[in-house]
DORO-989033 format. One line per 4 residues: for each residue x, y, z of C-alpha. Coordinates in Angstrom, 2 decimals, padded with zeros to 5 digits. Example, Ala and Ser with C-alpha at 12.3 -4.5 7.8 and 13.67 -1.06 7.14 Angstrom:
012.30:-004.50:007.80 | 013.67:-001.06:007.14
REM end
This chain:
032.38:-021.56:-065.76 | 036.07:-022.62:-065.50 | 038.05:-022.53:-062.30 | 035.57:-020.04:-060.95
035.96:-017.69:-063.88 | 033.00:-016.87:-065.99 | 033.67:-016.27:-069.79 | 030.85:-014.23:-071.16
029.30:-015.37:-074.38 | 030.27:-012.16:-076.13 | 033.00:-009.53:-075.53 | 030.35:-006.79:-075.50
029.63:-007.60:-071.80 | 033.22:-008.71:-070.90 | 034.04:-005.63:-068.83 | 030.74:-005.65:-067.05
031.28:-009.24:-065.93 | 034.96:-008.58:-064.93 | 033.83:-005.62:-062.75 | 031.14:-007.68:-061.09
033.76:-010.26:-060.20 | 036.74:-008.12:-059.28 | 035.42:-004.72:-058.24 | 038.11:-002.53:-056.82
041.08:-004.86:-057.64 | 043.65:-003.23:-059.88 | 042.81:-004.04:-063.57 | 045.26:-001.76:-065.53
048.66:-000.21:-064.67 | 050.51:002.39:-066.67 | 052.81:005.27:-066.45 | 051.20:008.63:-065.77
052.57:011.82:-067.38 | 054.68:012.40:-064.22 | 056.40:009.01:-064.55 | 054.76:007.28:-061.61
052.85:003.95:-062.19 | 049.14:004.49:-061.98 | 046.47:001.78:-061.37 | 042.88:001.64:-062.59
040.54:-000.78:-060.80 | 037.94:-003.06:-062.57 | 035.05:-000.78:-061.40 | 036.78:002.22:-062.87
037.54:000.40:-066.04 | 033.89:-000.41:-066.44 | 032.88:003.18:-065.86 | 035.33:004.44:-068.43
034.28:001.94:-070.98 | 030.69:002.78:-070.31 | 031.43:006.50:-070.78 | 033.27:005.97:-074.06
030.61:003.59:-075.28 | 027.82:006.00:-074.48 | 029.86:008.69:-076.36 | 030.20:006.46:-079.38
026.45:005.74:-079.45 | 025.87:009.48:-079.12 | 028.13:010.09:-081.98 | 025.91:007.90:-084.17
027.82:004.59:-084.11 | 025.31:001.90:-085.06 | 025.31:-001.88:-084.34 | 027.76:-003.57:-086.83
029.39:-000.28:-087.72 | 033.20:-000.71:-088.25 | 035.28:001.36:-085.84 | 039.02:001.41:-086.37
041.54:001.95:-083.68 | 044.86:003.53:-084.83 | 047.17:003.63:-081.77 | 050.15:002.18:-079.89
049.67:-000.19:-076.99 | 048.25:002.04:-074.24 | 045.25:001.96:-071.71 | 043.14:004.11:-074.07
043.38:001.30:-076.63 | 041.72:-001.08:-074.13 | 039.01:001.55:-073.21 | 038.22:002.03:-076.90
038.25:-001.70:-077.64 | 035.72:-002.62:-075.19 | 033.63:000.52:-075.67 | 033.23:-000.18:-079.37
032.15:-003.79:-078.54 | 029.74:-002.62:-075.89 | 028.10:-000.25:-078.47 | 027.47:-003.29:-080.73
030.06:-002.23:-083.27 | 032.96:-004.11:-084.77 | 036.64:-003.37:-083.99 | 039.09:-002.85:-086.78
042.69:-002.73:-085.27 | 045.19:-000.78:-087.38 | 048.97:-000.85:-086.87 | 050.25:002.77:-086.22
053.22:001.84:-088.30 | 051.17:001.05:-091.41 | 052.08:003.02:-094.43 | 049.62:005.28:-096.23
048.62:002.64:-098.74 | 047.99:000.01:-096.17 | 046.17:002.47:-093.95 | 043.95:003.56:-096.81
043.31:-000.07:-097.73 | 042.35:-001.19:-094.27 | 039.98:001.72:-093.56 | 038.42:001.45:-096.98
038.22:-002.25:-097.33 | 036.61:-002.55:-093.79 | 034.31:000.42:-094.57 | 035.25:002.09:-091.21
032.79:004.78:-090.21 | 034.78:006.02:-087.25 | 038.56:006.04:-086.60 | 039.89:006.47:-083.08
043.43:007.77:-083.35 | 046.18:008.03:-080.81 | 047.00:011.73:-081.33 | 046.78:014.60:-083.76
049.51:013.17:-086.00 | 047.66:009.91:-086.60 | 044.31:011.90:-086.93 | 045.97:014.07:-089.61
047.01:011.00:-091.53 | 043.46:009.73:-091.61 | 042.07:013.24:-092.48 | 044.45:013.30:-095.52
042.73:010.08:-096.85 | 039.11:011.30:-096.48 | 038.65:011.56:-100.35 | 039.48:007.83:-100.55
037.16:006.95:-097.64 | 033.58:007.87:-098.50 | 032.18:005.86:-095.61 | 034.24:007.59:-092.96
032.06:009.85:-090.86 | 034.17:010.77:-087.77 | 037.71:010.82:-086.55 | 038.24:010.75:-082.75
041.42:011.53:-080.93 | 042.70:009.80:-077.79 | 044.72:012.81:-076.73 | 045.47:016.50:-077.65
043.42:019.64:-077.28 | 039.68:019.96:-076.81 | 037.64:019.27:-079.92 | 034.34:018.07:-081.33
033.47:015.93:-084.27 | 032.47:016.51:-087.81 | 030.84:014.41:-090.45 | 032.27:013.96:-093.92
029.98:016.67:-095.23 | 031.63:019.27:-092.93 | 028.84:019.76:-090.38 | 030.03:020.44:-086.93
028.81:018.20:-084.00 | 027.21:019.84:-081.03 | 029.78:021.14:-078.64 | 032.65:021.18:-081.17
035.67:023.28:-080.57 | 037.21:025.96:-082.93 | 036.90:025.36:-086.69 | 040.52:024.23:-086.77
039.73:021.43:-084.30 | 036.27:020.57:-085.49 | 037.28:017.70:-087.75 | 038.21:015.40:-084.88
036.44:014.37:-081.68 | 038.49:013.63:-078.62 | 039.01:010.55:-076.43 | 041.57:012.20:-074.36
042.35:011.84:-070.58 | 042.41:008.36:-069.21 | 040.08:007.58:-066.32 | 041.29:008.82:-063.10
042.87:005.86:-061.29 | 041.03:003.62:-058.83 | 042.30:003.18:-055.32 | 042.93:-000.52:-055.19
043.14:-002.67:-052.13 | 046.52:-004.14:-053.18 | 049.19:-001.51:-053.58 | 052.60:-001.66:-055.13
055.54:000.57:-053.92 | 055.92:003.62:-056.01 | 052.47:003.50:-057.45 | 050.23:006.62:-057.60
046.64:006.32:-056.38 | 043.85:008.80:-056.49 | 040.08:008.84:-055.76 | 038.18:006.27:-057.78
035.09:008.41:-057.77 | 036.86:010.79:-060.11 | 036.96:008.05:-062.74 | 033.34:008.48:-063.68
033.63:012.28:-064.05 | 036.47:012.45:-066.54 | 034.87:012.26:-070.00 | 036.77:010.63:-072.75
034.65:011.99:-075.60 | 034.69:015.44:-074.10 | 032.43:017.57:-076.18 | 030.03:014.97:-077.55
026.61:014.08:-076.27 | 026.24:010.81:-074.51 | 023.50:008.27:-075.04 | 021.63:007.02:-071.91
023.52:004.11:-070.13 | 020.43:001.91:-070.58 | 020.77:002.15:-074.36 | 024.40:001.03:-074.26
023.67:-001.86:-071.90 | 020.77:-002.97:-074.13 | 023.04:-002.97:-077.12 | 025.58:-005.09:-075.25
022.98:-007.57:-074.16 | 021.75:-007.98:-077.76 | 024.98:-009.24:-079.24 | 025.31:-012.97:-079.83
028.16:-015.36:-080.48 | 027.45:-015.40:-084.13 | 027.74:-011.62:-084.41 | 030.87:-010.06:-085.92
033.33:-008.92:-083.27 | 036.40:-007.77:-085.25 | 037.98:-007.54:-088.64 | 041.63:-008.17:-088.06
043.94:-007.65:-091.05 | 046.73:-010.00:-091.46 | 050.29:-008.67:-091.56 | 050.56:-009.25:-095.34
053.96:-010.73:-096.09 | 052.81:-010.78:-099.75 | 050.50:-008.09:-101.05 | 047.78:-006.27:-099.26
046.59:-007.65:-095.99 | 043.39:-009.67:-095.78 | 040.63:-008.86:-093.26 | 039.88:-011.86:-091.03
036.29:-011.86:-089.84 | 036.15:-013.00:-086.27 | 032.95:-013.44:-084.31 | 032.24:-013.05:-080.56
031.93:-016.89:-080.52 | 035.38:-017.32:-081.91 | 036.86:-015.25:-079.14 | 034.86:-016.85:-076.45
035.91:-020.31:-077.79 | 039.58:-019.46:-077.37 | 039.09:-017.98:-073.97 | 037.21:-021.08:-072.87
039.84:-023.43:-074.43 | 042.72:-021.70:-072.62 | 041.15:-020.84:-069.36 | 042.64:-023.95:-067.56
045.99:-023.84:-069.38 | 047.35:-020.48:-068.20 | 047.94:-020.00:-064.47 | 046.96:-016.61:-063.11
044.56:-014.66:-061.01 | 044.19:-011.59:-058.71 | 047.70:-010.37:-057.61 | 049.29:-011.41:-060.90
050.76:-008.82:-063.27 | 051.01:-009.22:-067.04 | 053.49:-006.90:-068.70 | 052.29:-005.95:-072.23
054.57:-004.43:-074.84 | 053.28:-006.26:-077.92 | 051.11:-004.17:-080.27 | 047.38:-004.35:-079.37
046.66:-004.25:-083.08 | 047.91:-007.76:-083.25 | 045.62:-010.55:-082.04 | 048.05:-012.09:-079.62
048.21:-008.93:-077.50 | 044.35:-008.70:-077.51 | 044.07:-012.34:-076.34 | 046.52:-011.68:-073.54
044.51:-008.66:-072.54 | 041.34:-010.88:-072.30 | 043.18:-013.53:-070.37 | 044.57:-011.18:-067.79
041.23:-009.36:-067.23 | 039.22:-012.61:-067.17 | 041.44:-013.92:-064.40 | 041.34:-010.76:-062.34
045.00:-009.89:-062.78 | 046.63:-006.53:-063.59 | 047.55:-005.67:-067.20 | 050.57:-003.47:-067.16
051.34:-001.43:-070.28 | 054.91:-000.62:-071.26 | 056.00:003.00:-071.10 | 055.97:003.36:-074.90
059.67:002.88:-075.78 | 060.93:-000.48:-076.84 | 064.44:000.22:-075.80 | 063.21:000.50:-072.24
061.41:-002.77:-072.00 | 064.19:-004.72:-070.25 | 064.63:-001.93:-067.70 | 060.81:-001.79:-067.10
060.64:-005.49:-066.51 | 063.01:-005.10:-063.52 | 060.82:-002.24:-062.22 | 057.32:-003.70:-062.85
058.29:-007.21:-061.71 | 055.61:-009.10:-063.73 | 054.41:-012.55:-063.07 | 053.35:-013.05:-066.75
055.22:-011.98:-069.86 | 054.02:-012.61:-073.44 | 056.57:-011.84:-076.08 | 057.91:-012.51:-079.45
061.09:-014.64:-079.48 | 063.46:-011.67:-080.36 | 063.23:-010.28:-076.76 | 064.24:-013.57:-075.14
066.94:-014.22:-077.87 | 068.33:-010.75:-077.22 | 068.66:-011.41:-073.54 | 070.39:-014.68:-074.27
072.79:-013.02:-076.71 | 073.58:-010.20:-074.23 | 074.40:-012.64:-071.38 | 076.48:-014.79:-073.64
078.33:-011.61:-074.82 | 079.10:-010.66:-071.12 | 080.35:-014.20:-070.58 | 082.70:-013.96:-073.47
084.02:-010.59:-072.25 | 085.25:-012.27:-069.05 | 088.33:-013.56:-070.80 | 089.51:-016.99:-071.99
087.13:-019.70:-071.10 | 084.23:-017.26:-070.28 | 082.05:-018.76:-072.98 | 082.84:-022.38:-072.05
081.82:-021.66:-068.40 | 078.68:-020.03:-069.51 | 077.71:-022.95:-071.67 | 078.60:-025.52:-068.92
076.38:-023.55:-066.48 | 073.56:-023.77:-069.00 | 074.00:-027.48:-069.36 | 073.91:-027.91:-065.59
070.77:-025.80:-065.41 | 069.01:-027.79:-068.03 | 069.91:-031.01:-066.28 | 068.52:-029.77:-063.05
065.38:-028.45:-064.76 | 064.73:-031.82:-066.29 | 065.24:-033.54:-062.94 | 062.72:-031.23:-061.33
060.24:-031.79:-064.10 | 060.29:-035.40:-063.03 | 059.70:-034.46:-059.42 | 063.37:-035.05:-058.44
065.95:-032.71:-056.81 | 069.77:-032.56:-057.59 | 072.15:-033.95:-055.18 | 075.96:-034.16:-054.72
078.24:-032.48:-057.22 | 075.34:-031.59:-059.51 | 073.61:-029.74:-056.75 | 076.85:-027.83:-055.83
077.44:-027.03:-059.53 | 073.86:-025.69:-059.83 | 073.99:-023.61:-056.64 | 077.19:-021.95:-057.88
075.61:-021.25:-061.38 | 072.44:-019.96:-059.71 | 074.30:-017.49:-057.59 | 076.64:-016.17:-060.32
074.23:-016.32:-063.27 | 070.73:-017.73:-063.09 | 069.50:-015.51:-060.23 | 070.76:-012.41:-062.00
068.84:-013.28:-065.16 | 065.69:-013.94:-063.14 | 066.17:-010.57:-061.53 | 066.50:-008.88:-064.94
062.88:-010.17:-065.69 | 061.75:-008.75:-062.26 | 062.29:-011.86:-060.10 | 058.67:-012.84:-060.06
058.20:-014.32:-063.57 | 056.18:-017.55:-063.44 | 054.79:-017.76:-066.98 | 056.11:-016.42:-070.22
054.75:-017.05:-073.60 | 056.45:-016.89:-076.99 | 054.84:-017.13:-080.41 | 054.60:-015.59:-083.76
057.98:-017.02:-084.96 | 060.19:-019.93:-084.04 | 062.39:-019.49:-081.07 | 065.91:-020.78:-080.96
066.36:-024.05:-079.04 | 069.55:-022.71:-077.43 | 067.49:-019.70:-076.07 | 064.86:-022.06:-074.60
067.58:-024.16:-072.87 | 069.16:-020.91:-071.51 | 065.89:-019.61:-070.05 | 064.97:-023.09:-068.68
068.34:-023.31:-067.02 | 067.76:-020.00:-065.40 | 064.44:-021.16:-063.96 | 062.27:-019.13:-066.27
059.42:-021.08:-067.75 | 058.61:-020.08:-071.30 | 055.79:-021.82:-073.04 | 055.74:-021.84:-076.89
052.36:-021.71:-078.66 | 050.97:-021.54:-082.13 | 048.08:-019.95:-083.87 | 047.00:-017.50:-086.51
044.53:-014.75:-086.98 | 042.33:-017.01:-088.94 | 042.16:-019.37:-085.90 | 041.34:-016.48:-083.50
044.99:-016.67:-082.41 | 045.39:-020.10:-080.90 | 045.58:-023.65:-082.21 | 048.09:-025.39:-079.79
049.89:-024.43:-076.65 | 052.54:-025.79:-074.31 | 051.37:-025.24:-070.69 | 052.35:-026.22:-067.16
050.50:-029.53:-067.44 | 051.99:-030.61:-070.77 | 055.28:-029.27:-072.09 | 057.51:-030.76:-074.84
060.39:-028.41:-075.86 | 060.93:-028.08:-079.59 | 057.14:-028.23:-080.22 | 054.35:-025.75:-080.04
052.28:-027.94:-077.73 | 049.16:-029.93:-078.08 | 046.01:-028.68:-079.71 | 043.92:-026.73:-077.24
040.56:-028.31:-076.17 | 037.94:-028.19:-078.91 | 040.54:-027.69:-081.67 | 041.46:-030.59:-084.08
044.69:-030.71:-085.95 | 045.86:-033.02:-088.72 | 048.62:-033.06:-091.23 | 047.79:-033.09:-094.95
049.61:-035.33:-097.44 | 051.97:-032.49:-098.39 | 052.82:-031.74:-094.80 | 050.57:-028.76:-094.30
049.04:-028.26:-090.86 | 045.23:-028.28:-090.94 | 043.04:-027.11:-088.04 | 039.37:-027.13:-087.27
037.30:-025.96:-084.26 | 035.04:-023.23:-082.90 | 037.86:-020.65:-082.96 | 038.36:-020.97:-086.73
037.05:-017.83:-088.51 | 034.13:-017.81:-090.94 | 036.13:-016.24:-093.73 | 037.83:-013.17:-095.07
035.96:-009.89:-095.38 | 034.74:-009.30:-098.99 | 036.96:-011.95:-100.43 | 035.14:-015.18:-101.04
037.93:-016.50:-103.31 | 040.52:-016.23:-100.60 | 038.03:-017.74:-098.07 | 037.53:-020.83:-100.36
041.36:-021.16:-100.55 | 041.72:-021.00:-096.76 | 038.81:-023.21:-095.76 | 037.83:-026.60:-097.16
034.22:-027.78:-097.45 | 034.45:-029.65:-094.07 | 035.73:-026.52:-092.18 | 039.46:-027.36:-092.06
041.66:-024.31:-092.08 | 044.66:-024.55:-094.32 | 047.31:-022.86:-092.16 | 050.01:-022.60:-094.75
052.50:-023.97:-092.20 | 054.34:-027.29:-092.53 | 054.52:-029.50:-089.54 | 054.16:-032.87:-087.94
052.38:-034.46:-084.90 | 054.31:-036.84:-082.72 | 052.94:-039.94:-081.02 | 051.75:-037.94:-078.03
049.94:-035.30:-080.04 | 052.51:-032.49:-079.76 | 052.73:-030.29:-082.88 | 056.05:-029.30:-084.44
056.16:-026.51:-086.99 | 058.83:-026.86:-089.61 | 058.30:-023.84:-091.87 | 055.86:-021.99:-094.13
054.77:-023.59:-097.46 | 055.16:-020.36:-099.35 | 058.67:-019.84:-097.91 | 059.84:-023.25:-099.08
062.91:-022.84:-101.20 | 063.40:-025.32:-104.17 | 066.85:-025.14:-105.61 | 067.62:-025.61:-109.23
068.76:-029.16:-108.37 | 065.26:-029.96:-106.90 | 066.06:-029.84:-103.19 | 063.41:-028.58:-100.87
064.84:-026.25:-098.17 | 063.09:-024.68:-095.17 | 064.84:-021.29:-094.62 | 063.63:-020.61:-091.01
065.80:-023.35:-089.48 | 069.05:-022.00:-090.87 | 068.07:-018.32:-090.36 | 067.18:-018.87:-086.65
070.55:-020.59:-086.13 | 072.52:-017.77:-087.64 | 070.59:-015.15:-085.70 | 071.83:-016.82:-082.47
075.00:-014.78:-082.94 | 075.00:-011.58:-080.86 | 076.50:-009.82:-084.00 | 073.53:-010.71:-086.20
070.07:-009.04:-086.33 | 068.48:-010.87:-089.31 | 069.54:-013.55:-091.73 | 067.61:-014.34:-094.91
068.24:-017.46:-096.91 | 068.04:-017.11:-100.72 | 068.14:-020.02:-103.12 | 064.83:-020.54:-104.98
065.67:-021.81:-108.52 | 069.34:-021.29:-107.75 | 072.02:-024.00:-107.47 | 072.58:-023.55:-103.76
071.53:-021.39:-100.81 | 073.18:-018.09:-099.89 | 072.30:-015.58:-097.26 | 071.72:-011.85:-096.58
072.81:-010.74:-093.07 | 072.15:-007.60:-091.20 | 074.05:-006.51:-088.09 | 072.83:-005.95:-084.51
073.14:-002.16:-084.13 | 073.81:-002.28:-080.41 | 076.43:-004.87:-080.62 | 078.28:-003.24:-083.51
078.17:000.10:-081.64 | 079.57:-001.45:-078.48 | 082.31:-003.14:-080.46 | 083.18:000.03:-082.34
083.46:001.95:-079.04 | 085.69:-000.74:-077.61 | 087.98:-000.50:-080.65 | 088.07:003.25:-080.62
086.33:003.51:-083.94 | 083.86:006.18:-085.08 | 080.24:005.41:-084.52 | 077.88:004.80:-087.51
077.58:002.61:-090.42 | 080.20:001.12:-092.66 | 081.36:-001.86:-090.67 | 079.83:-004.53:-092.84
083.13:-005.02:-094.67 | 085.39:-004.92:-091.58 | 087.45:-008.16:-091.24 | 086.44:-008.62:-087.60
082.71:-008.26:-088.39 | 082.99:-010.59:-091.36 | 084.82:-013.17:-089.21 | 082.15:-013.07:-086.52
079.41:-013.59:-089.17 | 081.38:-016.38:-090.73 | 081.43:-018.08:-087.30 | 077.71:-017.73:-087.04
077.21:-019.20:-090.55 | 079.58:-022.11:-089.82 | 077.84:-022.84:-086.58 | 074.40:-022.92:-088.38
075.68:-024.95:-091.21 | 076.85:-027.58:-088.69 | 073.22:-028.01:-087.54 | 071.63:-028.72:-090.94
071.98:-031.19:-093.79 | 074.40:-030.43:-096.57 | 071.96:-029.19:-099.20 | 070.63:-026.52:-096.67
074.09:-025.19:-095.81 | 074.85:-021.55:-096.67 | 077.67:-021.36:-099.34 | 078.06:-017.61:-099.42
076.78:-014.53:-097.68 | 076.87:-010.78:-097.80 | 076.52:-008.31:-094.89 | 074.20:-005.36:-095.54
074.99:-001.88:-094.19 | 071.44:-001.48:-093.04 | 068.86:-003.50:-091.08 | 065.41:-004.37:-092.34
062.56:-002.17:-091.13 | 058.82:-001.87:-091.15 | 059.07:001.63:-092.63 | 061.42:000.29:-095.42
058.95:-002.44:-096.38 | 061.18:-005.45:-095.61 | 059.28:-006.32:-092.45 | 055.60:-006.55:-091.61
054.11:-004.63:-088.60 | 054.65:-008.00:-086.60 | 058.26:-008.05:-087.82 | 057.96:-010.98:-090.24
060.14:-010.91:-093.25 | 058.69:-009.75:-096.56 | 060.96:-012.05:-098.57 | 059.88:-010.99:-102.04
060.50:-007.37:-101.07 | 063.90:-008.17:-099.77 | 064.82:-010.31:-102.79 | 063.77:-007.43:-105.13
065.65:-004.70:-103.24 | 068.84:-006.63:-102.90 | 068.73:-008.33:-106.28 | 072.17:-007.01:-107.18
073.80:-008.22:-104.02 | 072.22:-011.60:-104.36 | 073.39:-011.98:-108.04 | 076.84:-011.06:-106.95
076.90:-013.93:-104.45 | 076.36:-016.40:-107.35 | 079.03:-014.74:-109.53 | 081.86:-015.44:-107.07
REM end
């Protein structure tokens, strides 16, 4: 028990416990087909999870069966997640953006027996792979047409629909929303009693509730909870085996570090196939808060933040950096001195933030300068995030220090954390009680961290996974005999125990002159430019570093319109674009030692994408793929 919140020993009973504690309070919030925001209470969440879980048991899902979820972030993902665990099975999250080879690998390597798909399109992708998946018994849809289920041998399940529909079951129709006690303006509410009567596995028999609850109660902390596949920056992803005890340990370690409770709203746009989003889901629901799902379009996230008015926002750095770049761009557009005034306001805001962190308040000219900046800038930025944001988390990649200063100046608290799938998502975390900017915080309670002789960060604790699925050689490489996890990251611990991450071991560039360079530092600095989407340092076994740069599509489009130019590609060679990127490179070079400075760069006509193979589903760079694809452009930089 922490702060009055009970963390169950397994996630199989998580929703049961949450419903006992929070009853009719709103648990989930999402857009209904009509566009209104709909809320589902904790009681209704439990009934839906029970319904889906009973359907899975009736479908033949057995304890420890692997059940894959192939869908975007949406409430049905949550229903399926907890229902699978309640049935005693193991969740295998799959990115909906995964290519066919990766999809076949994850489903086959995990030996998934059931796949729950978002819609008929994803279901068809899985069906096309059946010949490669001998263990697959059923495909279940979250939405689209009535249907039944069919085993691999072609036999139709009881109650199946037409032959054309018979190969997929259905998990369609989210539970009818609860009528919560706490209402938001513009929110649609209907009778909570309807929640239990809307079946999610429509045409399938349901096992007795007692059978489902008995299965949930039988799970232990040592039982497998999930096989989460890494994003695979090199080669095929590896399946991380995570136990119920791993998840419980992380929840217990962070329960006192993240402020929240009933009445708080967490806005979630991150993919639930990623462990960070799953941990945020658990945190919100364990605290009795409301988890609000984005509407499904990334380009609408900023607009939805103003509409949803969240108190909590987990994000990758790119969202925060994009807001920073947009505001800086607007400042520059205000004529001569606009950028200088903006940067002066940020410096004022940071100074006031540091005073307040020491329990002091600004006075005199500083207070007057801050009030002017707050009225003209800071308050507008807070309003863009909804005006209620108290806690924001960034992780998954380094965030630019300038962006952190900007947000801090605006009065938005962003806490940087660190972890990996192999550590059940969390190793260290900045939090309201202990913050040091430029670090990823102190190790969470129960987790030990030390730095190896070569600078690699090592971690040990109850959150560390037992190993990779069906890959003992990789497990031996990742875990030493004493249980220390080799993270693959380089870092340092300061005198107060705060951890600083400086780069990835495998990304380290060693020039032909023997200089060791960390690319992420320079890349992040170049990407501070509003003109730049991505920057990639190249230089391994080369005489000096160069860079590949891609352009921010929105910024280039806005610039082209202002210049009366035709929309589209082809501006990589434009003198103005080249000059702006040169400014970004020069600014980055001024921040690093001479050996790490970029000597030459080329601007690509296209951005990196997941579909193109240059990015992982979590938007990390696939450096080897980029180097291979653009080998000619890289060679040309060294021939100049």
